N, C-alpha and C positions, 0 to 999 in steps of 0.2 A: 578764259578771258572775260572780264566784266565789261560788257558792251558799253554801259553808260559811263563808267569811269574812263574808258578809252576815248569816247566821244569828247568828254570834257578836256582830257589831256591833249587831244588833237586840236580842238578849237582854241585853247589857250595859247597854243604855239603859233597861231596865225596872227598876222597884223590885224588889229581891231577885233580879234577873236572870231572872225568870220571865215568860213570855208565853204566853197561851192560843193554841191553833192558829189561831182566827180572827184574832187580833191579829197573829200572826206572818205569816200569809198576806197580810193587808192591808198590813203594812209592807213585806213582800217585793215586792208588786206596785208599791207606790209607788217603791221604790228601783230596781226593774227598768226602770221607765219614766222615770227621772229624768235620763237622758242619759248621754253617753259618759264623763263625769268619774267617776261612781261606778263604772262598769265597769272603767275603767282603774285606779282606786285599789284596788279589791278584787283585781284581777289582780296588781298589784305586791305587795300584802300577802300574797296566797296564794303567790307565788313564794318568799317567805322561809321558808315551811314547806310544801314540795311534797308531803309525805306526809300532809297534814292529813286526819283522819277523825274527825268529831264524836263518834260513838258508840263506836267501838272504842278510841279514845284517852281516852274518858271526859271529853270536853270539855263535853258537854251530856248532860243526863239527861231522860228522859221522866217527867213528874210531872202527875197530875191533869188530863189533857186538854191539856197544854201541854209546853213545853220550858223547862229552866232551865240556865243556864250554870254550870259548876262552878268551883271555885277554880283548877283546872288549866286550864280554858278561859280564864279571865281572864288567867292567866299567859302562855299561848300568844298570846293576842290582844295583850298588851303587847309581846311579842317581835316581832310582825308590824307593829305601829304604827311609822311612821317617827318617829324621834326628832328633837328640835330640832337644827337645824344648829349646828355648833360656832361660837361667836361669834368674830369676828376680833379678835385682840388687837393693839393698836397698840403698836409698840415706842416706848418713851419714852427719851429721852436723859437724861443726868445732869442732875439738877435744880440750879439755881443757888441758892446760899445767900443 
C-alpha cells in the first residue's frame, strides 16, 4: 500500500479535506487490511508521481491535531487518478436519404 496516496485519498473524502489524527489512523487501518485491490490501486497511482512527498510539496498541511489536503494536493491526486477509458467510436457509413 502506498501510504502517501492513501493519506490523500482519505483526506479528500472528508468535509473540507480535514481529518483528525484518530480518524486518519482509523481509516488507514481499515484500508491497510482491506485486501490486495487497494494496495495494487495505490501502487499504480503512486507510480504516476514517483517523487510524491506530502509535506515538502505542500500537498498536506498539519492543522489543529489533524491533517488537511491542500488545493495542490487535490490537483496532484487528480493527476494520479486513472481517467475514464476513451469510448470506442463506431464508424458510421453514409446515411441513406
